[in-house]
N, C-alpha and C positions, 0 to 999 in steps of 0.2 A: 503494500500500500504506500510505502514511502515514494517509490517512482511516480505512482499514479498522482498522488498529492503534488509532487514537484512539477509534473508536466502539466497538471490542471493550473496550478499556480502561475506557471509561466506563460499561459495564454492559449493553450490548445482548448480549453473549454470555452473559450470566447468565439471560437470558430464553429457554427452550426454544422453538423453532420461529419465533423472531424473525428468524433469519438462515439460511434454507435453503441460500441461495447468495448470493454478493456480487459478482455481476456489474457492479455500478456502481462498485466500489471503484477499479478501474483507470481507469474513465471520468472519476471525480472526483480522480484523485491529484494532479494539477497545482493543485488549489485550495490555497492557502496561507493563507488567513484562514478565520476561523469563517463570515464572512458568505458568502465564495465556495463553501465546503463545503456550506452549507445550500441556496444557491441552485442548485449543481450537482445535489444530491440531489432538490430540488423538481423540477428539469427533467426527471430520470430518472423519478421517481415519476409525473409528468403523462404522460410517454410510455407507461409501464407500465400506467396507468389507461386511457389511450385503447385500448391493445392488448387489455385486459381486456374494454373496452366492445364492441369489434369482435367479439372471441369470443363474447361474451354474445349480441350481435345474431345471429350466425350459429347459435347454439345455439337461440335462440327461433324462428328461422325453421325449424328442423328438429324442434322439439318439437311434439307432439301438442296441439291446442288445449285438451283436457282436462288437460294438464300444465303448461300456460304459467304459470298462476297459482302453481303450486308452485314453479317455477323462479324466479319473481319474489320469492316469499316466502322461499326459500332464499337468494337473493342478497342480499336486505335483511338477512337474519339474519347472513349472513356479514360484511356491511359493519359491522353493531353489533359483532359479534365482534373484527373486525380493528382497529376504533378503540379498543375496551376493552383488547384485548390490547396494542396498541402504547403506549397511555397507561400501562399497568401496566409494560411493558418499559422505557419511558424514566422511569418514575416516580422512581427513585432519583437522577436528575439534575434533578429538579424545581427550578426556581429558578436552575439553572446556565445558562451560555451554550450548553452543549453539548445541552441538552434538546431543542430544536426539530431539530438534526441527527439525534439519536438516534431521535426520535420518526418524523421523515420517512424515515430509513433502514429502520426497521421496516415503515413503511406501504408502502415500495417493495417490500421483499422479500415481504411477505404477498400483495401485490397480484400480484406476478410469479408466486408459488406458485399462487394462485387461478387465474390465467390458464392455467397449465400444466394444473391439474387439470380446468378445463372444456374445454380443448382435447382432453384424453383422453377426456371424455365425448362431445365432438362427433365425435370419430373412430370411436367406436363406433355413432353413429347413422346 
């Protein structure tokens, strides 16, 4: 919870949609330095990104060929949105040591939320 409190204090909570859930907070709670916090969040982000890639691959396999280009275009647009949104969400910390931690926490949560959304679509197909 220490990491969650720190990230929330530093401005991530001020950005709507930046933190739909904070499942990584307990996982990174033992991190006691800024570098350890960032390292932990990056590992969680990489795991969430791999899970998203797996879901996207499964969805592409179930998507009609005529719609695959639209799915790819939508995913590319979402990546651009995610990156810009998180840059904005972390922006008030720009130049500070917490910036990367806040940015990576946002990327993690946005990626986790996107994976959940795509899984919902996958279940409908």
